[in-house]
gemmi code that builds the backbone of each chain (N, CA, C; Angstrom):
import gemmi

chains = {
    "A": [
        ("MET", (267.585, 82.897, 89.114), (267.877, 81.935, 90.172), (266.781, 81.169, 91.089)),
        ("ASN", (266.200, 82.397, 91.399), (265.242, 82.426, 92.370), (264.011, 81.523, 91.464)),
        ("LYS", (263.974, 82.016, 90.155), (262.521, 81.390, 89.414), (263.305, 79.941, 89.305)),
        ("ALA", (264.085, 79.734, 89.372), (264.375, 78.179, 89.346), (264.338, 77.630, 89.916)),
        ("LEU", (264.364, 78.377, 91.314), (264.178, 77.211, 92.790), (263.002, 77.141, 92.810)),
        ("ILE", (262.261, 77.526, 92.748), (260.743, 77.866, 92.649), (260.411, 76.743, 91.616)),
        ("LEU", (260.756, 76.381, 90.667), (260.487, 75.748, 89.417), (261.079, 73.983, 90.132)),
        ("VAL", (262.079, 74.329, 90.571), (262.597, 72.787, 90.851), (261.744, 72.133, 92.085)),
        ("LEU", (261.516, 73.340, 93.263), (260.650, 72.613, 94.214), (259.097, 71.988, 93.668)),
        ("ILE", (258.677, 72.773, 92.559), (257.263, 72.470, 92.094), (257.630, 71.123, 91.628)),
        ("ALA", (258.314, 71.058, 90.961), (258.751, 69.782, 89.825), (258.667, 68.506, 91.079)),
        ("GLU", (259.598, 68.419, 92.081), (259.973, 67.708, 92.684), (258.706, 67.321, 93.800)),
        ("CYS", (257.811, 68.367, 94.290), (256.769, 68.245, 95.018), (255.689, 67.235, 94.214)),
        ("LEU", (255.943, 67.270, 92.561), (254.453, 66.572, 92.041), (255.305, 65.111, 91.640)),
        ("THR", (256.305, 65.299, 91.518), (257.065, 63.907, 91.176), (256.832, 62.988, 92.499)),
        ("THR", (257.138, 63.555, 93.485), (256.699, 62.925, 94.527), (255.412, 62.049, 94.816)),
        ("VAL", (254.398, 63.448, 94.580), (252.667, 63.071, 94.492), (253.079, 61.695, 93.842)),
        ("GLY", (253.441, 61.677, 92.827), (253.378, 60.738, 91.189), (254.000, 59.523, 91.791)),
        ("GLN", (255.047, 59.553, 92.553), (255.690, 58.298, 93.343), (254.787, 57.705, 94.310)),
        ("VAL", (254.319, 58.529, 95.165), (253.240, 57.707, 95.884), (252.262, 57.447, 95.597)),
        ("CYS", (251.770, 58.093, 94.464), (250.244, 57.397, 93.511), (251.192, 56.047, 93.132)),
        ("PHE", (251.439, 55.883, 92.319), (252.285, 54.775, 92.306), (252.456, 53.552, 93.266)),
        ("LYS", (252.893, 54.311, 94.146), (253.288, 53.250, 95.237), (252.023, 52.233, 95.541)),
        ("LYS", (250.792, 53.382, 95.981), (249.810, 53.082, 96.313), (248.591, 52.017, 95.437)),
        ("SER", (249.554, 52.010, 93.866), (248.898, 51.540, 92.835), (249.503, 49.996, 93.125)),
        ("ALA", (250.613, 49.973, 93.034), (251.814, 48.948, 92.710), (251.354, 47.465, 93.258)),
        ("ASN", (250.312, 47.297, 94.286), (249.978, 46.503, 94.878), (248.591, 45.682, 94.402)),
        ("ARG", (248.145, 46.923, 93.327), (246.707, 46.277, 92.733), (247.138, 45.386, 91.885)),
        ("LEU", (246.285, 44.515, 91.463), (245.655, 43.141, 90.731), (246.205, 43.848, 89.056)),
        ("ASN", (244.987, 45.142, 88.973), (245.088, 45.649, 87.523), (245.309, 47.067, 87.778)),
        ("TYR", (246.641, 46.747, 87.796), (246.907, 48.596, 88.186), (246.587, 49.523, 86.978)),
        ("LEU", (247.026, 49.136, 85.851), (246.462, 49.946, 84.741), (245.166, 50.539, 84.903)),
        ("ARG", (243.740, 49.923, 85.611), (242.882, 50.409, 85.634), (242.322, 50.980, 86.894)),
        ("PHE", (243.151, 51.602, 87.458), (243.316, 52.098, 89.264), (243.567, 53.525, 88.906)),
        ("PRO", (242.590, 54.397, 89.031), (242.710, 55.582, 88.662), (243.907, 56.469, 89.481)),
        ("THR", (244.160, 56.397, 90.660), (245.062, 56.424, 91.139), (246.441, 56.678, 90.410)),
        ("LEU", (246.761, 55.716, 89.921), (247.922, 55.055, 88.730), (247.885, 56.740, 87.736)),
        ("TRP", (246.949, 57.012, 87.534), (246.832, 57.869, 86.257), (246.853, 59.191, 86.865)),
        ("MET", (246.367, 59.342, 88.133), (246.701, 60.563, 88.723), (248.183, 60.682, 89.081)),
        ("GLY", (248.985, 59.530, 89.442), (250.520, 59.281, 89.392), (251.173, 60.005, 88.560)),
        ("ALA", (250.558, 59.532, 87.094), (251.139, 59.363, 85.666), (251.115, 61.030, 85.153)),
        ("ALA", (249.599, 61.802, 86.164), (249.772, 63.351, 85.152), (250.487, 64.080, 86.340)),
        ("ALA", (250.806, 63.398, 87.163), (251.427, 64.446, 88.665), (253.217, 64.444, 87.866)),
        ("MET", (253.499, 63.088, 87.744), (254.780, 62.817, 86.833), (255.151, 63.623, 85.658)),
        ("LEU", (254.045, 63.560, 85.282), (254.277, 64.308, 83.369), (253.973, 65.790, 83.863)),
        ("ALA", (253.388, 66.729, 84.963), (253.233, 67.478, 85.119), (254.799, 68.398, 85.765)),
        ("GLY", (254.950, 67.457, 86.515), (256.638, 67.456, 87.665), (257.517, 67.692, 86.242)),
        ("LEU", (257.659, 66.605, 85.466), (258.444, 67.153, 84.274), (258.475, 67.614, 83.622)),
        ("LEU", (257.192, 68.820, 83.183), (257.174, 69.780, 82.877), (257.674, 71.185, 83.360)),
        ("PHE", (257.665, 71.003, 84.714), (258.301, 71.852, 86.027), (259.898, 72.043, 85.856)),
        ("TRP", (260.378, 70.177, 85.575), (261.489, 69.939, 85.560), (262.021, 70.731, 84.508)),
        ("LEU", (261.542, 70.590, 83.296), (262.280, 70.978, 82.157), (262.190, 72.883, 82.085)),
        ("SER", (261.376, 73.384, 82.846), (261.290, 74.681, 82.584), (262.700, 75.603, 83.282)),
        ("ALA", (262.500, 74.694, 84.943), (263.570, 75.145, 85.594), (265.011, 75.079, 85.130)),
        ("LEU", (264.997, 73.477, 84.240), (266.457, 73.533, 83.367), (266.589, 74.783, 82.788)),
        ("SER", (265.460, 75.107, 82.060), (265.621, 76.531, 80.934), (265.584, 77.812, 81.730)),
        ("ALA", (265.169, 77.722, 83.100), (265.177, 79.141, 83.882), (266.882, 79.408, 84.538)),
        ("GLY", (267.288, 78.277, 85.059), (268.484, 78.285, 85.580), (269.512, 77.523, 84.804)),
        ("GLU", (270.733, 77.495, 85.613), (271.915, 76.738, 85.473), (271.461, 75.301, 85.826)),
        ("LEU", (272.335, 74.489, 84.571), (272.208, 72.790, 84.800), (272.700, 72.369, 86.345)),
        ("SER", (273.577, 72.828, 86.724), (274.302, 72.479, 87.935), (273.610, 72.288, 89.328)),
        ("PHE", (272.854, 73.794, 89.181), (272.109, 74.332, 90.130), (270.817, 73.625, 89.843)),
        ("VAL", (270.319, 73.665, 89.023), (268.871, 72.490, 88.886), (269.149, 71.132, 89.437)),
        ("TYR", (270.247, 70.486, 89.165), (270.442, 69.247, 89.152), (270.823, 69.186, 90.775)),
        ("LEU", (271.795, 69.933, 91.341), (271.876, 69.699, 92.640), (270.617, 70.025, 93.501)),
        ("LEU", (269.899, 70.821, 93.166), (268.676, 70.866, 93.762), (267.712, 69.872, 93.925)),
        ("GLY", (267.385, 69.324, 92.369), (266.758, 68.296, 92.405), (267.279, 67.198, 93.429)),
        ("SER", (268.317, 66.968, 94.195), (268.648, 65.582, 94.863), (267.839, 65.937, 96.105)),
        ("ILE", (266.631, 67.193, 96.516), (265.870, 67.371, 97.514), (264.738, 66.306, 97.274)),
        ("GLN", (264.493, 65.571, 96.406), (263.692, 64.545, 96.121), (263.542, 63.556, 96.907)),
        ("TYR", (265.147, 62.729, 97.229), (264.831, 61.518, 98.344), (264.552, 62.461, 99.603)),
        ("ILE", (264.767, 63.530, 100.068), (264.257, 64.188, 101.172), (262.609, 64.187, 101.091)),
        ("PHE", (262.165, 64.739, 100.313), (260.540, 65.045, 99.942), (260.071, 63.582, 100.026)),
        ("ALA", (260.528, 62.399, 99.293), (259.715, 61.205, 99.123), (259.923, 60.680, 100.706)),
        ("LEU", (261.456, 60.686, 101.755), (261.181, 59.959, 103.122), (259.849, 60.468, 103.867)),
        ("PHE", (259.749, 61.650, 103.804), (258.811, 62.296, 104.319), (256.989, 62.222, 103.981)),
        ("ALA", (257.147, 62.090, 102.475), (255.788, 61.636, 101.988), (255.571, 60.364, 101.924)),
        ("ALA", (256.806, 59.512, 101.886), (256.552, 58.104, 102.751), (255.944, 57.615, 103.942)),
        ("HIS", (256.590, 58.747, 104.810), (256.627, 58.759, 106.337), (254.881, 58.908, 106.316)),
        ("PHE", (254.354, 60.011, 105.988), (252.736, 60.849, 106.355), (252.015, 59.703, 105.397)),
        ("PHE", (252.073, 59.818, 103.754), (251.281, 58.932, 103.368), (251.343, 57.703, 103.288)),
        ("LEU", (252.398, 56.645, 103.364), (252.479, 55.440, 102.898), (252.930, 54.499, 104.227)),
        ("ASP", (252.889, 55.286, 105.521), (252.985, 54.859, 106.954), (254.180, 53.732, 107.035)),
        ("GLU", (255.421, 54.666, 106.066), (256.932, 53.632, 106.189), (257.444, 54.388, 106.980)),
        ("LYS", (257.746, 53.804, 108.097), (258.860, 54.451, 109.431), (259.957, 55.012, 108.984)),
        ("ILE", (260.500, 56.294, 109.550), (261.518, 56.767, 109.253), (262.380, 56.370, 110.391)),
        ("ASN", (263.646, 55.279, 109.858), (264.430, 54.786, 110.984), (265.866, 55.539, 110.575)),
        ("ALA", (266.853, 54.947, 111.427), (268.174, 55.796, 111.820), (268.617, 55.472, 110.095)),
        ("PRO", (268.918, 54.226, 110.178), (269.559, 53.836, 108.571), (268.752, 54.466, 107.638)),
        ("LYS", (267.594, 54.677, 107.709), (266.767, 55.172, 105.996), (267.145, 56.835, 106.358)),
        ("LEU", (267.180, 57.147, 107.595), (267.596, 58.683, 107.746), (269.117, 59.060, 107.157)),
        ("ILE", (269.947, 58.358, 108.182), (271.148, 58.633, 107.916), (271.514, 58.192, 106.260)),
        ("GLY", (271.154, 57.116, 105.693), (271.412, 56.838, 104.298), (270.638, 58.069, 103.219)),
        ("THR", (269.642, 58.635, 103.411), (268.916, 59.416, 102.586), (269.892, 60.679, 102.528)),
        ("LEU", (270.378, 61.346, 103.710), (270.955, 62.427, 103.840), (272.653, 62.016, 103.171)),
        ("LEU", (273.021, 60.836, 103.797), (274.212, 60.894, 103.016), (273.812, 60.966, 101.218)),
        ("ILE", (273.361, 60.071, 100.819), (272.834, 60.585, 99.436), (272.967, 61.626, 98.918)),
        ("THR", (271.958, 62.365, 99.427), (271.874, 64.191, 99.287), (273.067, 64.563, 99.087)),
        ("LEU", (273.595, 64.167, 100.465), (275.321, 65.022, 100.142), (275.691, 64.696, 99.349)),
        ("GLY", (276.094, 63.460, 98.890), (277.069, 62.649, 97.760), (276.550, 63.359, 96.420)),
        ("ILE", (275.313, 63.491, 96.111), (274.667, 64.191, 95.019), (275.166, 65.838, 94.924)),
        ("ILE", (275.267, 66.332, 95.875), (275.268, 67.745, 95.693), (276.795, 67.783, 95.950)),
        ("LEU", (277.792, 66.895, 95.925), (278.841, 66.782, 96.203), (279.542, 66.701, 95.075)),
        ("THR", (279.176, 65.591, 94.325), (279.237, 65.618, 92.693), (279.004, 66.511, 92.177)),
        ("ALA", (277.870, 67.185, 92.252), (277.196, 68.694, 91.362), (278.267, 69.343, 91.550)),
        ("VAL", (278.958, 70.254, 92.714), (279.192, 71.236, 92.807), (280.577, 71.111, 92.259)),
        ("SER", (281.459, 70.067, 92.495), (282.998, 69.550, 91.693), (282.937, 69.944, 90.482)),
    ],
    "B": [
        ("MET", (240.737, 41.714, 107.275), (241.727, 41.649, 106.710), (242.868, 41.382, 107.086)),
        ("GLU", (243.397, 40.377, 106.999), (245.009, 39.769, 107.845), (245.895, 40.877, 107.759)),
        ("LYS", (246.546, 41.009, 108.498), (247.795, 42.022, 108.324), (248.994, 40.925, 108.421)),
        ("ILE", (249.730, 40.526, 106.939), (250.568, 39.743, 107.128), (251.747, 40.441, 106.777)),
        ("ALA", (252.389, 41.300, 107.599), (253.309, 42.017, 106.606), (254.841, 41.666, 107.584)),
        ("LYS", (255.936, 41.110, 107.232), (257.002, 41.191, 107.986), (258.072, 41.860, 107.784)),
        ("ILE", (259.182, 41.944, 108.549), (259.938, 43.191, 108.680), (261.260, 42.046, 108.425)),
        ("ASN", (261.709, 43.030, 106.868), (262.992, 42.485, 106.660), (263.983, 42.961, 106.036)),
        ("ARG", (265.154, 42.959, 105.679), (266.149, 43.574, 104.891), (265.893, 43.998, 103.422)),
        ("LEU", (266.644, 44.601, 102.566), (266.406, 44.517, 101.012), (266.790, 43.058, 100.510)),
        ("PRO", (265.911, 42.444, 100.094), (266.550, 41.213, 99.378), (267.614, 41.561, 98.173)),
        ("LEU", (268.531, 41.189, 97.633), (269.573, 41.269, 96.844), (268.601, 41.259, 95.667)),
        ("LYS", (267.258, 40.554, 95.371), (266.765, 40.287, 93.676), (266.447, 41.580, 93.662)),
        ("ILE", (265.741, 42.036, 94.535), (264.851, 43.592, 94.783), (266.360, 44.720, 94.504)),
        ("PHE", (267.272, 44.553, 95.040), (268.335, 45.784, 95.062), (268.695, 45.391, 93.305)),
        ("LEU", (268.806, 44.421, 92.865), (269.513, 44.108, 91.414), (268.403, 44.806, 90.383)),
        ("LEU", (266.975, 44.432, 90.857), (266.114, 44.803, 89.816), (265.918, 46.486, 90.062)),
        ("ILE", (266.144, 47.122, 91.242), (266.479, 48.449, 91.354), (267.254, 49.029, 90.505)),
        ("VAL", (268.635, 48.280, 90.353), (269.974, 49.060, 89.633), (269.493, 48.747, 88.284)),
        ("THR", (268.733, 47.469, 87.871), (268.504, 47.385, 86.574), (267.106, 48.276, 85.785)),
        ("ASN", (266.623, 48.794, 86.571), (265.567, 49.648, 86.485), (266.369, 50.927, 85.777)),
        ("ASP", (267.269, 51.300, 87.059), (268.066, 52.683, 86.649), (268.770, 52.611, 85.549)),
        ("LEU", (269.710, 51.138, 85.511), (270.582, 51.677, 84.367), (269.448, 51.539, 82.832)),
        ("LEU", (268.352, 51.324, 82.660), (267.299, 50.774, 81.323), (266.972, 52.447, 81.433)),
        ("ASP", (266.649, 53.001, 82.627), (266.238, 54.147, 82.449), (266.687, 55.220, 81.929)),
        ("THR", (268.373, 54.959, 82.469), (269.697, 55.931, 81.617), (270.045, 55.720, 80.086)),
        ("THR", (269.689, 54.417, 79.833), (269.800, 54.230, 77.980), (268.668, 54.733, 77.607)),
        ("ALA", (267.397, 54.582, 78.084), (266.155, 54.899, 77.285), (266.147, 56.771, 76.856)),
        ("GLN", (266.850, 57.047, 78.578), (266.671, 58.507, 78.067), (268.294, 59.113, 77.329)),
        ("LEU", (269.365, 58.321, 77.254), (270.436, 58.470, 76.443), (269.781, 58.377, 74.847)),
        ("LEU", (268.846, 57.352, 74.324), (268.863, 56.941, 73.254), (267.631, 57.712, 73.025)),
        ("MET", (266.768, 58.465, 73.614), (265.880, 59.321, 73.263), (266.046, 60.678, 72.877)),
        ("LYS", (267.569, 60.805, 73.752), (268.175, 62.189, 73.663), (268.837, 62.078, 71.931)),
        ("LYS", (269.292, 61.307, 71.794), (269.988, 61.138, 70.685), (269.271, 60.749, 69.500)),
        ("GLY", (268.100, 60.713, 69.778), (266.917, 60.625, 68.281), (266.043, 61.467, 68.522)),
        ("ILE", (265.919, 62.200, 68.924), (264.601, 63.365, 69.338), (264.779, 63.894, 68.206)),
        ("GLY", (266.178, 64.721, 67.849), (266.036, 65.436, 66.445), (265.802, 64.844, 65.166)),
        ("HIS", (265.542, 63.953, 64.685), (265.203, 63.187, 63.373), (263.439, 62.193, 63.887)),
        ("LEU", (263.154, 62.866, 64.456), (261.832, 62.326, 64.974), (261.254, 61.688, 63.946)),
        ("ILE", (260.412, 62.279, 62.895), (259.807, 62.030, 61.796), (260.859, 61.917, 60.634)),
        ("ASP", (262.029, 61.777, 60.520), (262.875, 61.586, 59.518), (263.206, 60.090, 59.063)),
        ("PHE", (262.219, 59.621, 58.625), (262.577, 57.997, 58.624), (263.727, 57.385, 57.973)),
        ("SER", (264.039, 58.395, 56.982), (265.113, 57.702, 56.053), (266.596, 57.898, 56.832)),
        ("ASN", (266.324, 58.524, 58.239), (267.812, 58.941, 58.937), (267.572, 57.201, 60.036)),
        ("PRO", (268.425, 56.542, 60.342), (268.652, 55.717, 60.895), (268.544, 56.151, 62.876)),
        ("ASP", (268.658, 57.159, 62.790), (268.830, 57.621, 64.326), (267.472, 58.172, 64.857)),
        ("SER", (266.167, 58.207, 63.626), (264.740, 58.310, 64.141), (264.206, 57.144, 64.836)),
        ("PHE", (265.078, 56.064, 64.523), (264.589, 54.895, 65.382), (264.847, 54.790, 66.341)),
        ("LEU", (265.989, 55.730, 66.986), (266.535, 55.370, 67.999), (265.529, 55.952, 69.467)),
        ("PHE", (264.844, 57.129, 69.041), (264.050, 57.623, 69.941), (262.656, 56.702, 70.268)),
        ("TRP", (262.067, 55.825, 69.403), (261.273, 55.086, 69.288), (261.900, 54.207, 70.374)),
        ("MET", (262.831, 53.575, 70.376), (263.488, 52.431, 70.787), (263.446, 52.834, 72.488)),
        ("GLY", (264.438, 53.919, 72.604), (264.263, 54.510, 73.852), (262.991, 54.917, 74.807)),
        ("LEU", (261.825, 55.033, 73.654), (260.573, 55.487, 74.384), (259.854, 53.757, 74.898)),
        ("VAL", (260.123, 53.108, 74.269), (259.683, 51.478, 74.514), (260.246, 51.260, 75.692)),
        ("ILE", (261.745, 51.283, 75.718), (262.361, 50.762, 76.997), (261.783, 51.584, 78.238)),
        ("TYR", (261.631, 52.962, 77.991), (261.471, 53.980, 78.922), (259.936, 53.536, 79.411)),
        ("LEU", (259.083, 52.962, 78.951), (257.498, 52.774, 79.004), (257.805, 51.305, 79.738)),
        ("SER", (258.491, 50.444, 78.717), (258.365, 49.307, 79.671), (259.131, 48.756, 80.659)),
        ("ASN", (259.942, 49.835, 81.374), (260.734, 50.129, 82.559), (259.454, 50.655, 83.674)),
        ("PHE", (258.685, 50.725, 83.227), (257.505, 51.250, 84.338), (257.351, 49.941, 84.842)),
        ("PHE", (256.889, 49.142, 84.123), (256.224, 47.914, 84.586), (257.468, 47.363, 85.749)),
        ("LEU", (258.360, 47.479, 85.391), (259.523, 47.065, 86.518), (259.713, 47.852, 87.426)),
        ("TRP", (259.096, 48.844, 87.041), (259.325, 49.866, 88.759), (258.096, 49.617, 89.758)),
        ("MET", (256.750, 49.327, 89.023), (255.974, 49.185, 89.842), (255.883, 47.622, 90.313)),
        ("TYR", (256.333, 46.916, 89.883), (257.040, 45.195, 90.559), (257.383, 45.531, 91.563)),
        ("VAL", (259.139, 46.477, 91.511), (259.618, 46.478, 92.409), (259.008, 47.655, 93.807)),
        ("LEU", (257.981, 48.376, 93.277), (257.388, 49.125, 94.409), (256.039, 48.129, 94.698)),
        ("SER", (255.799, 47.308, 94.563), (254.808, 46.187, 94.996), (255.457, 44.949, 96.119)),
        ("LYS", (256.838, 45.548, 95.728), (257.658, 44.396, 96.920), (258.389, 45.097, 97.966)),
        ("THR", (258.936, 46.810, 97.981), (259.527, 46.908, 98.885), (258.806, 48.413, 98.918)),
        ("ASP", (259.428, 48.979, 100.093), (258.951, 50.844, 100.085), (259.650, 51.472, 98.905)),
        ("LEU", (258.564, 52.631, 99.189), (259.222, 53.614, 98.473), (260.490, 54.599, 98.722)),
        ("SER", (260.451, 54.546, 100.467), (261.500, 55.398, 100.873), (262.794, 54.609, 100.743)),
        ("VAL", (262.604, 53.510, 100.578), (263.609, 52.375, 100.123), (264.003, 52.631, 98.779)),
        ("ALA", (263.253, 52.193, 98.025), (263.715, 51.776, 96.407), (264.460, 53.491, 95.917)),
        ("LEU", (263.351, 54.222, 96.437), (263.914, 55.802, 95.702), (265.097, 56.039, 95.601)),
        ("PRO", (265.747, 55.883, 97.223), (266.919, 56.126, 97.343), (268.318, 55.291, 96.828)),
        ("VAL", (267.872, 53.890, 96.596), (268.741, 52.852, 95.875), (268.619, 53.364, 94.504)),
        ("ALA", (267.657, 53.912, 93.925), (267.988, 54.104, 92.525), (268.603, 54.980, 92.378)),
        ("SER", (269.309, 55.882, 93.037), (270.069, 57.184, 92.685), (271.623, 56.235, 92.635)),
        ("ALA", (271.258, 54.786, 92.402), (272.851, 54.421, 92.101), (273.630, 54.694, 90.833)),
        ("SER", (272.583, 55.432, 89.941), (273.111, 55.923, 88.778), (273.617, 56.777, 88.901)),
        ("TYR", (273.698, 57.608, 90.445), (274.956, 58.423, 90.174), (276.287, 58.300, 90.230)),
        ("ILE", (276.329, 56.968, 90.510), (277.553, 56.288, 90.913), (278.056, 55.659, 89.637)),
        ("LEU", (276.667, 54.849, 89.047), (277.716, 53.958, 87.726), (277.445, 54.851, 86.649)),
        ("ILE", (277.209, 55.717, 86.430), (277.298, 56.967, 85.469), (278.835, 57.334, 85.467)),
        ("PRO", (279.299, 57.706, 86.747), (280.935, 58.304, 86.743), (281.850, 57.409, 86.796)),
        ("VAL", (281.412, 56.098, 87.177), (282.232, 55.031, 87.451), (282.647, 54.655, 85.852)),
        ("ALA", (281.389, 54.473, 84.566), (281.199, 54.248, 83.738), (282.233, 55.218, 82.968)),
        ("ALA", (282.323, 56.395, 83.121), (282.874, 57.471, 82.691), (284.192, 57.558, 82.979)),
        ("ILE", (284.783, 56.851, 84.280), (286.109, 56.948, 84.288), (286.870, 55.856, 83.992)),
        ("PHE", (286.044, 54.549, 83.572), (286.980, 52.916, 83.535), (286.906, 53.356, 81.441)),
        ("PHE", (285.754, 53.702, 80.871), (285.484, 53.965, 79.340), (286.079, 54.984, 78.996)),
        ("LEU", (285.771, 56.247, 79.470), (286.209, 57.244, 78.959), (287.205, 58.063, 79.812)),
        ("HIS", (288.340, 57.651, 80.483), (289.075, 57.813, 81.144), (289.042, 59.434, 81.503)),
        ("GLU", (287.714, 59.826, 82.179), (287.501, 61.109, 82.521), (288.083, 61.370, 83.559)),
        ("PHE", (288.729, 62.517, 84.170), (289.373, 62.885, 85.237), (288.182, 63.014, 86.362)),
        ("VAL", (288.420, 62.817, 87.895), (287.500, 62.521, 89.290), (288.113, 63.680, 89.824)),
        ("SER", (287.438, 64.552, 89.994), (288.178, 65.583, 91.528), (288.059, 64.805, 92.522)),
        ("PRO", (288.612, 64.998, 93.483), (288.638, 64.547, 95.210), (286.910, 64.779, 95.303)),
        ("VAL", (286.891, 66.077, 95.229), (285.484, 66.033, 96.058), (284.327, 65.315, 95.333)),
        ("ARG", (284.270, 64.974, 94.524), (283.311, 64.185, 93.485), (283.557, 62.846, 93.857)),
        ("TRP", (285.021, 62.392, 94.186), (285.174, 61.134, 94.687), (284.406, 60.836, 95.892)),
        ("LEU", (284.612, 61.795, 96.730), (283.906, 62.134, 98.205), (282.568, 61.948, 97.998)),
        ("GLY", (282.149, 62.502, 97.048), (280.387, 62.216, 96.718), (280.018, 61.289, 96.481)),
        ("LEU", (280.688, 60.317, 95.477), (280.579, 59.380, 95.208), (280.792, 58.089, 96.212)),
        ("VAL", (281.572, 58.136, 97.136), (281.829, 57.094, 98.339), (280.521, 57.338, 99.554)),
        ("SER", (280.225, 59.024, 99.985), (279.287, 59.377, 100.218), (277.514, 58.481, 99.781)),
        ("ILE", (277.396, 58.414, 98.292), (276.336, 57.987, 97.838), (276.114, 56.469, 98.172)),
        ("VAL", (277.193, 56.165, 98.186), (277.503, 54.359, 98.094), (277.352, 53.946, 99.712)),
        ("LEU", (277.663, 55.126, 100.495), (277.553, 54.905, 102.217), (276.235, 54.498, 102.316)),
        ("GLY", (275.670, 55.488, 101.670), (274.024, 56.085, 101.879), (272.904, 54.781, 101.325)),
        ("ILE", (273.607, 54.314, 100.237), (272.696, 52.978, 99.782), (272.989, 51.935, 100.895)),
        ("TYR", (274.051, 51.797, 101.106), (274.670, 51.007, 102.205), (273.515, 50.721, 103.461)),
        ("PHE", (273.432, 51.986, 103.637), (272.685, 52.166, 105.228), (271.048, 51.851, 104.821)),
        ("ILE", (270.929, 52.302, 103.890), (269.387, 52.518, 103.369), (268.638, 50.787, 103.379)),
        ("SER", (269.786, 49.955, 102.369), (269.664, 48.661, 102.259), (269.773, 48.149, 103.494)),
        ("ARG", (270.081, 48.502, 104.447), (270.314, 47.837, 105.721), (269.048, 47.727, 106.821)),
        ("SER", (268.439, 49.123, 106.365), (267.518, 49.354, 107.337), (266.357, 48.560, 106.952)),
        ("PRO", (265.288, 48.315, 107.942), (264.156, 46.937, 107.985), (263.139, 47.723, 106.778)),
        ("VAL", (262.775, 46.780, 106.055), (261.774, 47.300, 104.979), (260.524, 46.366, 105.365)),
        ("LYS", (259.031, 46.723, 105.055), (258.126, 45.739, 105.249), (257.926, 44.707, 104.027)),
        ("ILE", (258.150, 43.503, 103.912), (257.875, 42.854, 103.181), (256.385, 42.525, 103.159)),
        ("THR", (255.486, 42.916, 101.885), (253.906, 42.953, 101.833), (253.619, 41.161, 101.500)),
        ("ALA", (252.774, 40.118, 102.651), (252.424, 39.565, 101.814), (251.207, 39.682, 101.147)),
        ("THR", (250.253, 40.451, 101.634), (249.158, 40.935, 101.392), (248.846, 42.048, 100.787)),
        ("ALA", (248.453, 42.441, 99.587), (248.170, 43.975, 99.428), (246.955, 44.655, 100.302)),
        ("GLY", (247.319, 45.739, 100.746), (246.277, 46.407, 101.430), (246.050, 46.132, 103.096)),
        ("SER", (247.325, 44.990, 103.435), (247.739, 45.028, 104.976), (248.467, 46.092, 105.237)),
        ("ARG", (249.049, 47.026, 104.656), (249.220, 48.226, 105.313), (248.563, 49.377, 105.196)),
        ("PRO", (248.518, 50.131, 106.451), (247.671, 50.900, 106.564), (248.176, 52.251, 105.054)),
        ("GLY", (247.047, 52.918, 104.544), (247.764, 53.812, 103.778), (248.167, 53.435, 102.728)),
        ("GLY", (248.159, 51.924, 102.219), (248.816, 51.194, 101.257), (247.865, 51.291, 100.400)),
        ("THR", (246.425, 51.404, 100.352), (244.989, 51.522, 99.886), (244.311, 52.898, 99.801)),
        ("PHE", (243.945, 53.192, 98.712), (242.797, 54.047, 99.161), (241.615, 53.856, 98.322)),
        ("GLY", (240.481, 54.236, 98.628), (239.403, 53.817, 97.602), (239.057, 52.884, 98.009)),
        ("ASP", (238.557, 52.146, 96.665), (237.807, 50.512, 97.368), (238.578, 49.802, 97.001)),
        ("ASP", (238.219, 48.448, 98.507), (239.378, 47.626, 98.781), (239.174, 46.597, 98.316)),
        ("LYS", (238.201, 46.533, 97.236), (237.642, 45.314, 96.675), (239.067, 44.625, 96.221)),
        ("GLU", (239.525, 45.625, 95.021), (240.629, 44.683, 93.989), (241.775, 44.393, 95.094)),
        ("LEU", (241.868, 43.755, 95.545), (243.307, 43.329, 96.412), (243.970, 41.941, 95.608)),
        ("LYS", (245.230, 42.159, 95.533), (245.819, 40.777, 95.142), (246.766, 40.236, 96.298)),
        ("ALA", (246.545, 38.930, 96.265), (247.000, 38.142, 97.376), (248.754, 38.232, 96.591)),
        ("LYS", (249.764, 38.602, 97.334), (251.104, 38.523, 97.003), (251.705, 37.232, 97.301)),
        ("PRO", (252.521, 36.326, 96.512), (252.893, 34.914, 97.044), (253.940, 35.419, 97.869)),
    ],
}
model = gemmi.Model(1)
for chain_id, residues in chains.items():
    chain = gemmi.Chain(chain_id)
    for i, (resn, *xyz) in enumerate(residues, 1):
        res = gemmi.Residue()
        res.name, res.seqid = resn, gemmi.SeqId(i, " ")
        for name, pos in zip(("N", "CA", "C"), xyz):
            atom = gemmi.Atom()
            atom.name, atom.element = name, gemmi.Element(name[0])
            atom.pos, atom.b_iso = gemmi.Position(*pos), 0.0
            res.add_atom(atom)
        chain.add_residue(res)
    model.add_chain(chain)
structure = gemmi.Structure()
structure.add_model(model)
structure.setup_entities()
């Protein structure tokens, strides 16, 4: 179980890095020729591999449940790297979604 | 570099695009899952499904990049959790699956969360590069968004 936990956390970190890179590239005219995009794609792919190994290391429901942490990771990553302010509705909304995913996963 | 970013709520159009992106993503994954067993067995009609799924998956990326160019990541990503609702709801209506009260509570919580996020102010960027941290590397290749 512990191994799966670490694998999920690594997977979600890499996915978040990928999303931040995508966001940084999204306003470019030719984003397909922008290196950051490909860094993001590589991070996404690595994240997917870690996610798959987490799935094989732990139970599906546990891994799935923990995956909902990505919204919290994204909230803070966007705050620190993309200058997207954390405000009350965003924080409440993100927490409610994470809670909701946990509730749907445990039942 | 002029800073032309105005604060706005999440527009309905972008919301619908995020949900579309999400539905396409789910469809693509189901297709790939169904077809991956018969990947190179071209006599089997299911081999086609994987490639169809892959094409949908890759084209969906461009839709996601469009969404990201229009709204914040910390808004677009949680709203994309709509699939956590759409799939169980589809299962309830089309497959007549039983949904426990706790799961209903979870679904309501996700809907509320998406509501809160869609009410939070987002920056609608008029010019790329107008947001600090929005770019790095060379700033030559900037795009003027209408």
